[in-house]
C-alpha positions in Angstrom: 28.3 -66.0 6.5 32.1 -65.9 6.9 33.6 -69.4 7.8 35.3 -67.9 10.9 31.8 -66.6 12.1 30.3 -70.1 11.5 33.0 -71.8 13.3 32.9 -69.4 16.3 29.2 -70.2 16.6 30.0 -73.9 16.6 32.5 -73.4 19.3 30.0 -71.4 21.4 27.3 -74.2 20.9 29.8 -76.9 22.0 30.6 -74.7 25.2 27.0 -74.5 25.9 26.4 -78.2 25.4 29.4 -78.9 27.9 27.8 -76.5 30.3 24.5 -78.3 30.3 25.8 -81.7 30.9 25.2 -81.8 34.7 27.1 -83.8 37.3 30.0 -86.2 36.0 32.5 -88.6 37.1 35.0 -90.8 35.4 34.9 -94.6 35.5 33.0 -97.7 34.6 30.8 -99.9 36.6 30.6 -103.7 36.7 28.5 -106.2 38.7 30.6 -108.1 41.2 29.8 -111.2 43.3 31.0 -112.0 46.6 32.0 -115.5 47.6 28.6 -116.1 49.6 26.6 -114.9 46.6 25.8 -111.3 47.4 26.1 -109.0 44.3 27.1 -105.3 44.1 28.1 -102.6 41.7 31.8 -101.6 41.6 33.0 -98.4 40.0 36.6 -98.4 38.8 38.4 -95.2 37.5 41.7 -93.5 37.3 42.2 -90.0 38.7 45.4 -88.1 38.9 47.4 -91.0 38.0 45.9 -93.3 40.6 43.6 -96.2 40.1 40.4 -96.3 42.5 37.5 -98.5 43.0 34.3 -97.9 45.1 31.0 -99.4 45.7 27.8 -98.2 44.2 24.3 -99.2 45.8 21.6 -100.3 43.6 19.7 -97.2 44.6 22.5 -94.9 43.2 23.2 -97.2 40.1 21.2 -94.9 37.6 22.5 -91.7 39.0 26.2 -92.8 38.7 25.5 -94.3 35.3 24.4 -90.9 34.1 27.4 -89.2 35.6 29.7 -91.6 33.9 27.9 -90.9 30.5 28.1 -87.2 31.1 31.9 -87.5 31.7 32.3 -89.5 28.4 30.3 -87.0 26.6 32.3 -84.1 28.3 35.6 -85.8 27.1 34.3 -86.3 23.6 33.1 -82.6 23.3 36.3 -81.4 24.8 38.2 -83.1 21.9 35.9 -81.5 19.3 36.3 -78.1 21.0 40.0 -78.1 20.9 40.0 -79.2 17.3 37.6 -76.4 16.2 39.4 -73.9 18.4 42.8 -74.7 16.6 41.0 -74.4 13.3 39.5 -71.1 14.4 42.8 -69.7 15.5 44.4 -70.7 12.2 41.6 -69.1 10.2 41.8 -65.8 12.2 45.5 -65.7 11.6 45.0 -66.2 7.9 42.2 -63.6 7.8 44.5 -61.0 9.6 47.4 -61.7 7.3 45.2 -60.9 4.2 
């Protein structure tokens, strides 16, 4: 199998994996405590250059945790996809020059 064909398949697999991730959101969650002792989850993130915070209920904690993980996975897959796409483009250029 040609290297370019194998690389193209890897790119398509990455795209499919990204497609299947599901809902996502940036950020991180921490447990906070009010002065009077009540605890709550706080999500913090930056979007379009602005820092934001919000509250997450205990009922929504697991859902939001999965969305944050999906976002992290998406960002990592995006980096890999770009690297492989650049490699693929260079390889195709080289094959076309031969």
